N, C-alpha and C positions, 0 to 999 in steps of 0.2 A: 260284603260291604256294599252300601248303597251310595250312589252319586246323583246329585240333583243340581239344577241350574235355577238360581233365584233371580227374578226380574224386579229390581227395586221400584220401577215405575208402576208395576202392577201389584207390588207387595205380596207376591206369592211365588212358590216354586213352579217352574214350567213343566217339569216332569222328573221322574225318579227312575234310576236304572241301576242294574247290578254291575259291579266290577270285581275283578279278582282281588282278593284282599292283599296279596303280596305285591300287587302293582301299585298300591296307593297308601296303605296304612301308615308307613313310616313318614312319607312326605306330608300326608295330611295332618298327622299329629304334630309334626314339627312346624309346619307353616300356617296352621289354622289361626285365625284371629280371634276365634271364640270357640270354646268347648262347652257343650251343654250335656250334663249328665242325665240322660233319659233313654229308656229302652224303646225300640221300635219293633213292632210285629207287623209283618206284611201278610195279609190274607187275600188270596185271589177272589174276585167277585165275578160272578157269571156275567158275561157280556161286557166286561170292562178290562182294559189292558192294565198291566202293572204300572204304566206311566200315569194312568188316570187315578190310581188308587191312593191319592195323597191329600184328600180333603181334610181329614182330621189332623194331619201333620201341619198343614197350612194354618188351620185354626189354632193349633198349639203355638206355633211360631209367632203368630200375630199377637198373642197374649204375653209372650215372654219378653220382659223389659230388657234383659241383657242382649237378646237377639236384636231388638229394635235399636238399642244403643250402638251395637256393632255396625248395623246397616247405616245408621246416621253418620258414624265415624268414617265409614267407607265413602259415603257421598261427599263429606267435607274434604277428605283427602283428595278425591278426584277433582273437586272444585278448586282446591289449592294448587294442584299441579297444572290445571288449565290456566289459572290466573298467572302463575309464574311463567308459563310458556308464553302467554300473550304479552306479559310485561317485558320479557327478554326480547321478543320480536319487535315490540314497539321501540325499546331502547336502541336496538340495532338499526332500525329504520331512521331514528332520529340522528344517530351517530353518522350514518352514511350520508344523510342530507347535510349535516354540518360539515363533513369532510369535503363534500362537493362544493359547498359554499365558500369555505376558507382554505381549501387545499390541504396541505399537510400540517398546518398549524394545529397544535393540540393544546386546548386550554388546560391550565394547571392550577392547583390550589396555591394559596399563599405560601411563603417560604417555610414558616413553622408548621410542621405536620401536627394535626390535632390528634388527641387520644382516639384509639379505634372504637367505633360505636357500632360494630357489625352484629353484636349479640343482642337479642331481645332483652328488655329490662325486666320482663316478667317471665317466669318459668312455671309451667304446670306443676313441676315437681316441688316447688316451694310450697304449694298448697297441700302437699302430702307430708305428714309427720315423718320425721326420720325413722322413728321406731317402726312405723308401718312400711316404709320403704325398705328397711333392712329385712323385715319379715318376708317381703316379696322377693327380695334378692336371694334370701336363703331358700325360699320355696322353689325358686327357678334355677338354682345352681346345679341341679341334676342335669341341666342342658349344657353345662359348661365343661364338658370333657376337654382336656388339653387337645388342641388341634394344631396341625401344620398344613400349610398350603404349598404344594410342590413347586419349586422354582425351576425345576427341569425334570425330565422323565426319570423314573427310577433307574438306578444303575445296578445291574445284576453283577454280583461278584461271587467267587467261590467261597465256600465256608471253610474257615481254618480249622474249626473244631468238629464239624460234622461232615463226614466224607460223602454221604449220599444225600446231602441237602444243599440248597442254594440260599444265598443271602442277598440282600439288596441294600443300597444306600439311598435314603430319601433326603434330598437337599431342600432346605427351606430358608426363608429370610426372617431372622429374628436375632435380637441381642441376647435372647434368653434360651437356655438349654432346656427344651421341653421335657427331656428325659429326667431332668433333675427334680421334677415334681413327684417322682416315684422313689421308693426305697430300693436299694440295690438287690433286695431279695424278692421284689415284686415280679409277678408274671404279668406282662403287659401285652395285650393284643393290639395290633394295628388294624383299624377298621376303615373300610371305604364304602361310600354310597355312590351308586351308579344309576343313571337314568335307564329305564327299560325300553324307552321308545313308545310306550303305550300310555304316556301321561303320568307314569309313576316311577318308582325307583326301588332298589333293593340294596341292602347292606350286607357286606361280606368281610371276612377276616383275610388279610393277606400275609400275616406272619406275626412273629413275636419280637418285641423290642429287645435288642442287645444293649442293656443299659451301660454295661462296662465300656463298650466301644463308642457309644454315642457321645456327641459333643455339640456345642453351639453350631447350628446350621446344618448338622448332619445327624440323621436318625438311622442307626443300623438296625436292619430287620433280618432275623433268622427264620428258618423253616418257611421260606416264602412259597406262596401258591397264588394262582390267579393274578400274577403281576401283569400279565398281558391285558387284563381287564381294567387296569387302573387308568383312568383318563389323564391326559396332560393337565397340569395345574389343578389336579384333584385336591380336595381338602380331606386329609386323613385325620381321624380322631383316635385317641389312645384310651384304652379301657382296660383297667386292671381289676383283679379280684379285690384289691385294696381300695378301689375308687370309692366304693360305698363308705369304707372306713374313713377315707380322706374327706369326703363330703360331710361325713358325720362329725369329724373333728372341727371343721370350719363352722358347721351348723351348731355344734356344741358350744364353741367359743362365742358365737353371736347370741345363742340362747342364754349363756351365762351372763352376758352383758345386758340383754333385754330383760332377764328375770332378776337383775340386780344381784348377781352372784360374783361379779368382778371385784377385784381388790378395791377399786375406787367406787364409792357408792354412787348410784344413779349416773353411771358413766355415759349412757346414751343421751341423757339430757343435755350434755355439753355440745352435742352435735345438732341440736334442734334450734334452727335460726329464730323460730317464733318465740322461744322462751327467753326471758330476761334473767340471766344468771350472772352473778358477780364472781369474778376470779378470787380465789382465796389468796390472801397476803401472807406469805410464809415468813415475812420479816427477816429475810436474809440480805445482809448488806455486804457488798464486795468492795473493799477499799482499793484505790488505785495501785498501791504497792503489790497487792496480790496479783493483779493483771500485769503489772510491770515485770513480775517474776518470769513471764514468758517472752520477754524481749530477747532478741538475738543480736549479738554484736560480732563484728569482724574487724580485727585490728583496732579495737576500741571504738568502732563506729557502729551506730545502730543501723541494722539492715532489715530487721523484721519486727513488727509489733502489731498488736490488735489496734485497728483504727477506731475512731470515736463511735461510729455506728455499731461496730462489733462489740465494743465495750457496753454500750447501751443495751444491746440485745442480750448480752451475756448476763447482765444484772437482771433484766426483765424475765428471762427464762427461769432463773433461780428464785426470783421473788414471787411470781404469780403462777398459779396452777389450780388444780392438780394436773390439768392437761395444758401444756405449753406448746406454742407453735412458733416455728422459725421459717420464714420464707427466704429462700436463697436463690435469686436469679443467677444466670450464668456467670461463672468466674468470680463470685463474691466470697469464696473461701469457706464453703460449708464444711469440707473435710477438716480443715485446720480448726474451725470453731468446735466441731464435735470432739476432736482429740483433746483440745485444751479443756473443754467442759468436763469430759470424762476424767482427766487427770485431776482437775480441781475437786471433783466430787470425791475421789479417793483421798486426796491429800488434805483437803480443808474441811470437807463435809462428813468425812469418815463413813461414807456409804459402804455397805457390805458387798453388794452385787449390782451389776448393771447388765441388762439384756440389750444388745444392739442388733437390729435386723434391717434388711433392705430388700428391694425387689430383685437385685442382681447380686451374684457372687462377687463380681468385680468391685462393686461399691462396698460390700462388706469387707473384702480383703483390704482395700485401700484405707478405709477408716481404721480398722483394727491394727494394721501395720503401723499407722501413724501414732495411734495411742500407745502401742508397745514401745515405739521409738522414743516417745516423749517420757514415758515412765522410766526407761533405761537412762535417758539423759539426766533425770532428776532423782535417780536411785530410789524409785518408788516400786516396791514389790508388787507384782501383778501376775495372777494365775488366770489362764485363759482356756476356754473350751470352744473350739471352732467346730460347729456342727455342719455336716454335709453328708449326703448319701453317696457321694463319690469323691475320691481323693483328688481327681484331676481338676475339680473346681476350686480347690484350695491352693492359694499362692505358695511358692516355695518357702517364703519367709514365715509361713504359719503351719507348715507341715508338722512341726514338732508339737503343736497344740491341737491338731486335728483329732477329734475324739476317736475316730477309727484307728489312727496310729497309736494313740495312747492305750486303747483297749487291746489292740493286737499285741503290743509290746508286753502288756501285763499278762495276757494269756500265754504268750510264748515263754515268759519268765516262769509262770506257774508250771507249764509243761516241762520246761527244762529241769525243774526241781523235783518232778514226780519220781524220777528214777532214784535220786538221792534219798528221797523219803522212803521209798520202797526198801532200799538197801539198809536204811537205819533200823528197819523192823526185822532184819535177818536174824539178829541175836535172839529175839523173842520166839522165832520159829526153829531155832537151833539149826539153821542152814548156813552153808557157806555163802559169803557175799558174792563170790565169783559165780556160783550157781544161779543166784537171783539175777545177777547182771546179764549172764548169757540168756536166761529165760526171757528177761525183759527185751533184750536185743532181738531175739527170734520172733517173739509174739508181736511186739509193737513196731520196731523199726523195719522189720522185713515183711512178715505175713499180714498184719493189720493194714500196713500201708498199701500192700498189693491189693487187698480186698477193697479198700476205699478207691484205689485207682481204677479197678475194673468196674465197680459200681458207677463211677462217675462217667463212664463212656456213654451210658444211656440217659444221663441227666441233661435237662434243658438248661440248668443254671450254670453259667460259665464262671460264676464266682465261687464255685466249690474249691476247696483247698487243692484237690487234685482234678485235673481236667485233661485226661489222656485220650488220644486216639487209640484204636486197636493196635496199630503198629508200635506206638510208644509203649503201650502196656506189655506187648510181647517182648520188647527189648528189656524192659524193667524186670519182667519175670525171669528172663535168662540170666540177668545180672544177679538177681536175688538167689536163684538156684546155685549159681557158681559160688556165691558167698557161703551158702549153707554147706555145700560140699567141702569147702575149705575149712569150715569149723569142725567138721567131722572127718578130717583126713585120717585114713587108716581104718575106718569103720566100714568094712566092705558090705556088711549086712544092711547098714543104713543106705549106702549107695545103691544097692540092688533094689531096695524097697522104693527109694526115691525115683529111680529110673522107671520102675514099673508104673508108678503113679503118674509120672509125667507123660508116659507113652500111652496111657489108657485113653482111648478116643471115645469111649462110651460114657465117660463121666463129665458132668458139667464143670465149668471153671470154678465156681464157688465151692462145690463139693470137693474138687481137686485140692483147693487151698486148705480146706478143713482137714482133709486126709493128710496132707503134708504137715499140717500142724500136729496131728496125732503122732506121726512118724518121728518128727524131730523132738517132740516132748518125751517120748519113750526112750529115744537114743540119748537125750541129755540126762534123763534120770539114771540110765544105765551107766553113763560116763562118770557121774558124780556119786553114784551109789546111793541115790535118793529113792525112797520107797514111793509107790504110786500115791499113797495117802498123803505123804508129806508134799509131794509135788503138786497135788491138787490144791492143798492149802496155799502154797506159794502162788499158784495160778489164780486162785480166788482173790488173793491180796492184790495182785497186779490188775485184775479185772475191776476191783473196787476203785483203785486209783484211776483207771482209765474211764470209769463211769463219770468222773468229774469233768472230763473234757467237753462232752456235749452240753453239760449243764452250764459251764462258764462261757460257752460260745453261743448259747441260745439267746433269743431276744428277751426272754423273761429274766435274764440275769440282771437287767436294770443297771448296767455299768454306766451307760450314757446318762441316765437319770441321776445317778450318784455324782457324776462329774458336774452336771448342771447345778446340782445342789451345793457343791463344795468349791466351785471356782468363782473368782471375783468378777470376771468378764465372760459372758456367754454370748456367742454371736452366730448368725446364720441368716438364711433368707427367710422372708415372711412365711413361706410355705414350709421350708425345710425344718424350722424349729417346731412344727406341729406334728412331727413323727411320734407315733404311739410310744416308742421306746423311751422318749424323753419325758412325756407326761407334763408338758409345760403348764397345764392348767393347775397342777398340784404344787407349783412353785410360786414364790412371791419375790419380786425384785424391787429394790429400792427405787430404781429408775429403769424405764424402758424407753429406748431411743429408736425411733423408726425413721430411717432415711428414705428418700424417694417416696414419701408418704402420699403425695398427690397422685402417684401412679397406681396405688393399691386400691382394690375394691374392699368393701366393708368387711367381708369375712376374712380376708388376709390380714387386715389391720387388727381384727378382733383376736386372732390367735395370740399375738404378743401383748396387746393392750390389756387383756383380761388379768394378766399377772403383775401389772405395774402399780406400785404405790404412787409413783409420779410418772408422767408420760411426756416425752418431747416428740412432736411430729415435725419432721424437717422435709420441706418440699417446695414446689413452685407450681401453682395451679395454672400458670401461663405457659408451661411446657407440656410434655406428653401427658395425655389424660389416662385415667384407669383403663385397663385393657379388659373389655368384656368380649366374649366370643359372639359371633353373629347369631348363633342359636340362642345364647343366653339373652341377648338384647331382644330378640323376637319374642321369647317367652315372657320377659319382663314387661315389654310393651303391651302384650296381651293382658297381663295382670293389671297394668295401670290404665288400660283402655285408651292408649294413645298410639299413634303410628310409630313405626320403627325409626323413620327419619327424625321425627320430633324428639324421640327419646335420645337418639345419638347426639342431636344438637344441644339438648338441654340437660342431660345427665351430667352433673358436675361431680367432682371428687369430694369425698367426705372432708378432706383437708380444706378445700375451698369453702365448703359449707360452714365449717366452724370458724375459719379465718375471718369470714365476712360477717359473722354474727355479733351481737352485743357482747357476748362473752369474749370473743376474739379481739375486740377493741383494746382490752387491757392485757390479755394473755398472749397476744401475738407480737412478733417482732420481725423486722425486715433487715436483711443485709443488702445495702444499696450501693456499696463501693465495689466496682468490678475491676479485676486486675488482669483479665484475659485479653479483651478486645482493644485494638488500637483506637485512638480517639474517634475517628470517623465511623468505624464500625460500631463502636459502643454507643455513639450518639444516635445512629440510625435505629439500633435495637431499642434503645431507651425511649426514643420519641414514638416509634411505631408500635411498641408492645408493652411499655411500662410507664406510659403517661409522662415521660420525661423525668422520671424519678432517679434513674440510675446515674451514679457519679463515676467518672472514669479516672482510675488511678494508673494510667498508662501514658507514656510520653513518646511521641514520634521524634526520633533523633535527627531527622533530616533538617538541615539548616542550623543545627546547634553545634557550637564549638565544644572541644574537649573540656574546657573549663566550665562551660555551662552544664554539660552532662554530669560532671563531678559534683555539682551542687544539688543535683536531683536526689532526693532521699525517699525511701520507702515506696517507690513506684517502679513498675516494669518499664523498661526502655525498649522500644521497637528498633531493631538495627536497620541501618541504611543499606540493605542488601538487595533491593529489588529493581534498581534502575536497569533498564534494558532497551536496546534498540530493536531487539528481535521479538521479545514478549512485551509489547507495548501495553497490554492490559494490566500489567503489574506496576506501571508507573503511577497509577492512582491507587488509593487504598481500597475503594469500592468501585467496581465496574459492572455495568449491566451490558452484556453483549446480546444484541437483538438477533435472533435466529430466523427472522423473516416469517413468511407465511406458510412454511412447510408444516403440514398437519401431522399430528401423531397418528400412530397405528394402534389398533386394538387387537389383542390376541383373539383367535377364533373361539377359544374357550377361556373362561375366567374373566376377571375384571382388569387385569394389569395391562398397561399400555407402554409403548416405547416410541422414541422419536429418532429415526436414523440420521436426520440432518443435524440434530444436536450432538449425537455421538460423533459424527464427522468433525464438527467444530471443536469438541473437547479433545479428541485425539490430536487434531492439528495443534491445539494449544499446548498439549503435553509434549509433543514432538519439538516444538519451538523452544520449550524450556530445556529439553535435552540438547539442543543445538547451541544454546548459550552456556558454554562450559563454565564461565566465570560465575554466573548465577547458580548453575547446578552445583558447583563445588561448595557454595555457601549454604546450600540446602541439605547436602549430604552430611549426616552426623559423624562424629568421631568413631573409629573402629570400636566394637564391643559396647557401643552405647545402647541403652535400653529405651531411648526416647521414642515417642510416637512418630509415625511417618510425617514428613514435613508437609505433604500435600494430601488433602482429603477430598474425594469426589463424592458428593452426597446426591443420591437420586431419590426423587419422590415416589418412584414406582419400581417394584422389584424386577420387572422385565427389562426396564431400562438399565438397571444395575447389571443384570446377567449379560446383556448384549454389549454393554460398555466394557465389562471385564473381558469378554471374549475378544472384542476389537483391540483392546490394549494388549492382550496376550499375543496377538498376531502381528501387531505393528512393530516396525523396526526401531527400537529405542535401546539405550544402554542399560546394563544391569544396575548401574548406579541410580538411574531414574526409577526403574521398577522397584527398587528397595525402599523408596520414599513415597510411594503412592498407595493410598488405600481407597478402594471403591466400595461403597456400601449404601444402604437405604437410611432414610432419616430416622426410622424407628429403631435402628441399631446404633444411633449416634449420641443419644443423651448421655452426658457425663464425660464425653470425649472432646478433644480439641486438636487442631492442626494449625501450623503457621499460615498455610494457604488453604482456603476452602473454595472449592468449585461446586456450585449448585446447578444441577441439571433439572430445570423446572419440568421439562418433558411435555406437559399438557398444552395442547393448542387445538381447541375444539371450535369449529366454525359456528357452533350455536352459542359459544361463550359459556358453556356449562362448566363450573369450576370444580365439581365433585368435592373431595375432602379438602382441597386447597382453599376452600372458603373459610376454614377454621384457622385461626392464627397460631395455634399451639405448635404444629409441625413446622410451619414456616419460621417461627421464632427459634426453635431448636436448630434448624438447618443453618440459619444465618449466624447465630451466636456461638457456633463452634469455631469461628475464624479468629485467629489471633492477630495476624499482621496484614493479610490481604483477603479480600472477598471478591470472587468473580462469579457473576450469575449469568448463565446461558438460558435464555428463554425468549419466546415470541412476545414482544412487548404489546402488540395489538390485542392479544388475548386479555391483557390486564388493564385495558383502557376502556373508556365508555362505561358500559353497564357494570363492569367489574372493577372500576377504579377505586371503590371504597373497600374492596376486599384486601386482605393482607398484602399480597404480592402487588396489587394495584397501588397501594399506598407506598410500598417500598420503591416501586418504579418511579412514582411521582416525586418521592423524596429525593431520589438521585437526580432526576432531570431538573428539579427546581434549583439544585445546588451546583449543577454542572458549570454554570457560568460565574458562580460566586467563588468557587475554590477548586483547586486542582485535585482535591481529595476524592471527588466523585466524578465519574465519567460514564456517559452513555454512548455506546458505539452502535450506530445503526447498521442495518444490513448492507447499505451502499458503502458505508465507511469500511466495513470488513473487506469487501471486494477490492476496494481501492488500496488498502493496506497490503493485501496479499500480492496485488499486481506490482506495487511500487517497492516492496521490500526484497532486496536481492538475497537476504540471508535465509528466507523461508524456502524450504524444500517443497516445491509445488508438485513434485512427482511422487505420488503415493507408492509405497512398496507393493510388490506383487502379493505378499502375504496379506497386507491390509485390504487390498481390493477384493481378495478372496473371502474376507470376513463378511462381505455382504452388507456393509453399513454405509 
């Protein structure tokens, strides 16, 4: 490989040099901004060094337009970064001058926060046709191997199944089970890339994924090697033999849509903002009495009903299509809406089948459980097929409709009937039924089982029916031999032959079992007086019956595809339903409902969409965006000829693209009445993230009499449970606790950061909740309750989460408090909620660089998880001045503007915190020894 340095100001390479290919090829191909397909031949010229021999190459590059475009893009990116840096420094100087002039007074906006205008109004991607964008997404998806980033070093453990091998657990932060992207029969290698120290890197395999044991946040790796070479916070990528097949399935789905082979004609055109397409009117009218059918009453009183906006959206979804859209901000009842819609489609529209998919197993489980419950309430028959490559991802309520369970039970039923079917043929062979029964018992139950058990000892796949260690096999062998001897009690010749065979040390195990088979076969024939010819016929009959077993268990049996074709409701994750055994492209569904659609990339949407006669996309483009791997973004940016940063900023979801189009004006609906957040939290989220459109259907019970509370209908009531002299932060609904000027720390390797001072403040806050027993008792749920923990601590960075979890595990608090606290990252929190949300902002950069917190999506998700109380711990100075118009800056300003107008919002300065701690006798100022040792 050759390496050269290009000088933009001279428009030429300065020199060319040789490097070892293994040092650079992988990194170069991954990180290159431009790839030019051209061959280079290097010929030494007398009197010239190899560094000088590049005249023709310079001439070639000077004429290549793609190369010139890439250089210009590089210059523009450099210029942009310089301008941004200068602008930040200028703003900091102006802010410092202003503070020196007016002291600590901070100018604020008017009381009513304006809609956020942080995003550019024009995006380069709008200039690219959706069809072309999807093609480039498809072309670059080979870079999108499932990846995890280690949240802590690999944990080496002993292997349960393989005596001479070691295993490891790789912990990572995600709400998604990365192993769920693979089939349970896949062989998946875990790959790691490591820098060589010579300007390059190399990739190596560290083991094989144990899919059966892996779960969300934990990847189990068997047959580990080179684990000591895995860097801290390394990004590992998973590569299976089926990866090409998986990529091909997504590519095939997109290709089907792009080549107009989807069920809906010209489906891609509906996602093209530049096209003026009118939604089709299906002329479906929904009378009020049909929707009143779903009203819920308690003691004759209406306690639950679709609100006016939900009714409007319900009618719009049915009336306009074929692609309908439903935007559901936090707490607006998306799950209830989907369940009622599905029931209505079966009950009133007589649809035959519906496919429901989502990004996460949890969302799928929740929606389908609710649909099933509704169908049971209204006596509506419903057959379900829950698709997943692992049973652990399926909720207990859906185990009975899990396709794996259904298929397994049918296979076991078939197997259990084999013996009876063999015995029914005994008359045709003129043999005694007892002979055939004993022959079947010896060959199948004893000897074939032992053979399978022994063969599985050397198998990698832990999902084999038998998975024995050598010790377990030896014990099973002894038990089987004892059983054989008992069957031939009194036959000394058989005993002698069997003993000789067992004691033969020169024979292999499988040959030994085959010889035991021959001995027992001859002894059984002798006992029943059956000739060898007749016995061989009986043996052949049993073998024919046994030949069916591997056939019915093979992937080619297409049982799962049969279930998909015959069930009314099919459900799974966006990726999961694309398994080859299902053949989703060969099925047609009356309706396809895709939940969390705003988080899905085009190829994930395509797998389900290609099969739908009508499609409903449910999502919220103002929450978490589609998840593209960093390598995929880099490759896509290269294809689109824009920088990685620009692509990440501007790449919107396909849901958002169609929602904001001309077509979306009629085909889209919004749920704008939220039932989760208390009024003050709901208003903050509405004004800062939804242009003030969200309506709050929640009432704060403080100051209301019992009679007034009884008059409140169809709204959630926030209990008056949070008054406290110890935990003063909870006396207001929304509180920002300033953590002062303590800067965050960055890990030596990786991009994650942590803030020890914030960790201390949050632990202190939790300890004070523990000391207020009256408050704590109100937060602890009833015994055996399955409710979410009352307190959620959301961290914006994974390292902050890891250190906060460790600190919490070491501090002295009651088990009651531990049971109601959940600590996680914001990316793991969409779709969840807690009574009290604590947000650890973490970031406090002296340069005011906001990183990903400049985007409103994650901040929106974090704040909108709160039901009753929201407490934000963060350095306020970070979000003032130059960052005041960023999401957290606007939230801070929103709170400070209202602090003097209402008690619902409170800002606690660093000085106020110190004063509270000094003056409050209830607060334990002495940290526990364990807590001090945590190093936070």
